[in-house]
N, C-alpha and C positions, 0 to 999 in steps of 0.2 A: 326673569321673574319666575317664581315658582308656580307651577301649574296646580293651583289650589284655589277653588272658587266656592263662594257661599252657596250658589244655586245650581252648580254643575258638578257631576261626578265624572272624572276622567280615568280611563284604564287604557292599557296598552295590550291588546290581545296578542300582538306580535310586534316586533320592532317596526317603527314607522307607520303603524296602523293605529289610529287614535279613535277610541270609542267614547263619545260624549253623551252623557245622559242628562237630560233636563230633570232636575232633582228637587221638585216641590210637589211631591205626590199628594200631600194633604190638601192642596188646592188645585189638583189636576194639572199640575205643572203650569199654572197660569203665568203669563209673562208680566212681571213687575219691573220696576226700574232697575233693581239689582240684577235680575236675570239678564236684562238687556245689556247692562254694563258688563256683566261677566262674559256674555257672548261676544261683545265688542272687543274686550280685552283679549279673549281667547284668539279670535280671528286675526287681531293685530299681531299677537305673538306668533301665530302660524305664518303670517306674511313675512315676519322678520327671521323665521327659523324654518323655512319650507324644506330645507335639506333634512330636517329631523322628522318631518311628517310627510308621507306620501299619499295618504288617503284618510278621510274622516268619515265615520258613521255616526249619525246623530239620531238619538232615540229619546224616549221618555220613561221616567220611573213609574213603576206600578203597572197595573193592567187596564186602568180606565181611560187614560188620556196620554197622548203624545204631548199636546199643549192645548189647553182649553181657550186660549186667546188671552187678551189683555185682562189683567187683574182688576176687576171692576170694584172690588172692595177698597183697594188702594186708591182708585180714582174717585170714589165717593167723596163729594165735597171739595174737589180740586177747583181752584179758580181757573179761568181761561188761561192765564199766564202759566200756571203750574202744569196744566194739561199740555200746553205747547211745549214747555221745557222738557217734559217727559217724552213727548213725541220726538224731539230732536235726538234723544238718546236712541229711540227705536229706529229712527232713520239711519243714524250712523251704524247701528248694529246691522241692519239689513244691507247697507252698502259694503260693510266689511265682509259679510257672508257672500255676497255676490262677487266680490273682488278676490275671493280666496283662490289662490293659484292651483291648489291641489283639489282633486275631486271630493265632493261632499255628498254622501248618500244619506237620504232620509229613510230611517227604519220606523215607519209610523205604526206604533203599537196600540194606539187607542185614539179617542176623539181628537180631531185636529180642526178646531173651530177658530174663526177670526184670525188673529195673529198666528195661531198654530198652523192653520192652513197656508197662511202666507210664508212662514218659515219653511214648511215642507216644499212649497212651490219654488222657493228660492234656491233649493239645493239642486245639484246636477241631475239627479234622478231619484225616484221614490219607489221603495217597496212598502207594502202595507199588509197588515193582518186582515183576514177576511171580515172580521167584525167591525172594522174601523168605519167611522162616519166623519165626513168632512163637511164644512160649511163656511160661508162667508156671511156672517150675520150682522155686519156693522150697520146696515141701514135700519135695523130695529132700534139702534141706539141714536139715530139721528146723525150718523157720520157715514163715511165710506171706508173701504179698505185703504189704509194709508201706509202700509209696509210692503208695497209691491203687489198687492192682491189684484188690482185692476189691470196690471201689466203682465205679471208672470202667469196668472191663471188664464188670461186671454191668450197668451202665447202658447199655453199647453193645450187648452181645449177649444180654442177658436173664439172669435168675437161674439157670435150669437149665443153659444152655450154660456160663456162667461157672463153676458148680460142677464140671461135667464137666472143663473145661480146667484148672482150678486143682487139683482133687483128683487128676487123672491125671498132670498135669505134661507132657502130650503136646504136641509142636510141631504147629502148623497153618499152612497155606499162606496166601498173600496172597489167593488166589481164595476160599478158605473164609472168611477174615476179611472180604472184601467182601460175601459172601453173608449173613454174620451181623450185619453192621452196624458192625464195628470200623473197616473201611477204606472210604473213599468211592469210590476209583478205583484200578484196577490198570493199570499200563502197563509198557512196556519200561524197562530200566535207563537207556538213553540218553535217554528221554523224560521221566524222573521229575523232575529238577530244573527243566528248562525248563517242563514243565507246571505245577509248583507255583508257579514264579515268574510264569507267565501268569495263573494264578488270583489270586495275590497282587496283580499289577498291576491286575487288574479291581477288586479290593477297594479299593486305595488310590486309585482314580479316584473313588470314592464319598465321601460326606460322612463324615469321620472320627468326629465326635461321634455321628452316627447309627449308625455301625458299632459304636461302643463301647456305646451304649445298647441296641442290638439284641442284642449279645452278653450284656449283663447281664440283659435281659428273658428271653431263652431260657434261660439257665443257671439264674438264680434262680427263674424261673417253674416250672421243672420239679422243683424241690425241695419244692414246696408243692401244695395242691389247686388245682383250676381256678379257683375264685373268687379265691383269693389270688394265683394267677398272673396273672389279668387285671388285678388291682390293680398288680402289679409292672410289667406292660406299660404301663398308663396312666401310671404314675409316670414311666417312661422316656420315653413319648411327650410328655407335657407339658413335660418337661425341655428338649425340643428346640424348642419353638415360638418361644421368644424368642431363638434363636441367629442369629447373622449367616449361618451356612451355610444355615439354613432359608429365610431371605429370598433368599439368593443362588441356591439351587436352583430356587425358583419363578420368579424373575426370568430366570434363564438359560433355563429351559424356554420361557417366553413370548417371549424374544428369539431363540429358536432357535439357541443357542450352547452350547458346553460350559461347565459351571459351574466356578468357580475357588474351591474350598473352602479355607478357612483354618483350620478347626478352632476357630472361635469362635462 
């Protein structure tokens, strides 16, 4: 399928590095049904073509917002059935993002509220501009975070902090988010995307199958106890022994040259 979406702008800063921009700046990149479908289709495509993509950087268009959350204008007047039908798309989108085999870096360039905060938290790690504000504001609408917010935020910042933030719905800044573990690094707005792409470039220089297995081992291992997590790690480790990339990596090291990884 052609990589052309109504609400997403896709560029390739270098081969196998995909920069995805949430592209509804006129509504602060609010998440509507079409954007959720576009993200779902994109991550489904990546799942089927992971050899063509080694890392994804996800950011927002404009200077004001990464994603302002669900598009409440679209939701105005929805019946309960219509609301639920839309949310099924949101759920599928989130699961496709979480299941992405290659690393996804959130480059949070502006406000990340509600679903925007949830999308950022669902990425593998987060860089944020200094001025950025995050919030989970769903309780003000009579709902709760329903796209992973109660789970991914709590896993990043801890149960007590997540309860405080979700119960109060109060915004918090990028520096706080970094201190609490939601954000990996805070930088200026001008540095944000270049820094994210630099990190992505370092990632794609490494063995892609090893990156994928490391991602699986870390994520899946943290869902279980330590003994089970060690078993997950070893399963991922032994999967890599027979790969061409493992042989290439050792050969290149001994020949004192850069490896040429093929993802095989």
